[in-house]
VMD Tcl script that draws the C-alpha trace (Angstrom):
set ca {
  {-4.03 -22.32 36.72}
  {-3.80 -18.25 35.76}
  {-0.19 -17.76 36.67}
  {0.67 -20.82 34.31}
  {1.38 -20.04 30.40}
  {-1.17 -21.18 27.23}
  {1.18 -24.48 26.86}
  {1.74 -25.49 30.82}
  {-2.62 -25.16 30.84}
  {-2.55 -26.75 27.65}
  {-0.24 -29.84 29.28}
  {-1.83 -29.84 32.59}
  {-5.38 -30.70 31.26}
  {-3.93 -33.42 28.95}
  {-2.42 -34.59 32.36}
  {-5.98 -34.74 33.84}
  {-7.93 -36.62 31.15}
  {-8.46 -40.11 32.87}
  {-7.06 -43.61 31.85}
  {-9.32 -45.18 29.21}
  {-10.99 -41.96 28.23}
  {-10.15 -39.52 25.54}
  {-11.01 -35.87 25.03}
  {-10.46 -33.75 21.27}
  {-7.99 -30.93 20.66}
  {-10.96 -28.67 20.46}
  {-11.52 -29.69 23.93}
  {-8.48 -29.91 25.58}
  {-8.26 -25.77 24.73}
  {-11.55 -25.25 25.58}
  {-10.45 -27.41 29.13}
  {-7.54 -25.39 29.12}
  {-9.40 -22.24 29.15}
  {-8.14 -21.19 25.70}
  {-11.85 -22.15 23.34}
  {-10.82 -21.94 19.66}
  {-7.18 -22.91 19.83}
  {-7.63 -26.50 19.19}
  {-3.90 -25.89 17.00}
  {-2.22 -24.52 19.31}
  {-3.11 -28.01 21.01}
  {-1.90 -29.83 18.03}
  {1.26 -27.23 17.61}
  {2.08 -28.07 21.98}
  {1.93 -31.70 21.40}
  {4.53 -31.98 18.37}
  {7.07 -30.17 20.74}
  {6.54 -32.40 24.15}
  {9.35 -33.74 25.09}
  {7.35 -35.34 28.95}
  {7.32 -39.33 27.74}
  {5.52 -39.22 30.48}
  {2.58 -37.31 28.73}
  {-0.74 -39.18 28.24}
  {-0.80 -38.09 24.34}
  {-2.43 -40.33 23.12}
  {-6.03 -39.81 24.83}
  {-6.06 -36.20 22.45}
  {-7.98 -37.17 19.04}
  {-9.81 -35.26 16.65}
  {-13.07 -33.67 17.10}
  {-14.39 -36.99 15.17}
  {-12.75 -39.43 17.38}
  {-10.25 -40.21 14.56}
  {-6.57 -40.80 15.50}
  {-4.95 -37.24 13.71}
  {-1.83 -38.87 12.49}
  {-1.72 -40.73 8.96}
  {-3.20 -43.62 8.96}
  {-1.66 -46.89 9.49}
  {2.04 -44.68 10.36}
  {3.98 -45.34 13.24}
  {2.21 -42.81 15.49}
  {-0.72 -43.90 14.45}
  {-0.06 -47.60 15.57}
  {1.55 -46.34 18.44}
  {-1.59 -44.21 19.54}
  {-4.03 -46.79 18.78}
  {-1.98 -49.67 21.00}
  {-1.71 -47.28 23.91}
  {-5.81 -46.47 23.87}
  {-6.50 -50.25 23.67}
  {-3.77 -50.98 26.22}
  {-6.05 -48.52 28.56}
  {-9.31 -50.27 27.14}
  {-10.11 -48.11 24.49}
  {-12.41 -49.88 21.30}
  {-10.30 -48.30 18.54}
  {-11.63 -49.53 15.29}
  {-9.93 -48.52 12.26}
  {-8.16 -45.08 14.04}
  {-11.31 -44.24 15.39}
  {-12.81 -44.54 19.08}
  {-15.85 -46.30 19.40}
  {-18.15 -46.39 22.66}
  {-17.76 -43.21 24.07}
  {-17.43 -39.45 23.51}
  {-15.28 -36.67 25.60}
  {-16.96 -35.14 28.34}
  {-17.71 -32.21 28.58}
  {-16.16 -30.68 31.85}
  {-14.07 -32.36 34.03}
  {-17.02 -31.71 36.28}
  {-18.87 -34.01 34.25}
  {-16.12 -36.92 34.03}
  {-15.75 -36.92 37.70}
  {-19.24 -36.67 38.50}
  {-21.04 -38.43 35.58}
}
mol new
graphics top color blue
foreach p $ca { graphics top sphere $p radius 0.5 }
foreach p [lrange $ca 0 end-1] q [lrange $ca 1 end] { graphics top cylinder $p $q radius 0.2 }
display resetview
C-alpha cells in the first residue's frame, strides 16, 4: 500500500469496511496510515465519483451521520445502513462501535 496516494489509501480503507459495520472518519484515516487526517477523509468522500463505494459506512466519531439532519444525503445514508442491518435511531448508529483494527474486525 506504500505506493498508493493518500486518497487511494482512504478509498481502499473504506472499501474494506465490512457490510453492516461502520467506522468514524478519524478511524478511516488511522487505518489508511494517515492518523489525524479525518478532514482529509471527509474531503476525499465529498469528491468521490465511485457509485459502488460504501461511503455510507463512514460516520462521525460519536456514531452520528455527518449530513444535516433530514437532508436527502442524511436520509440516504440512514436507509443504506438500515438495509445492511445497522440500527440507526435519530441519525445515530446504535449497538456497535468501530473496531480498533481490521484484524479485530476479521478475528474478533
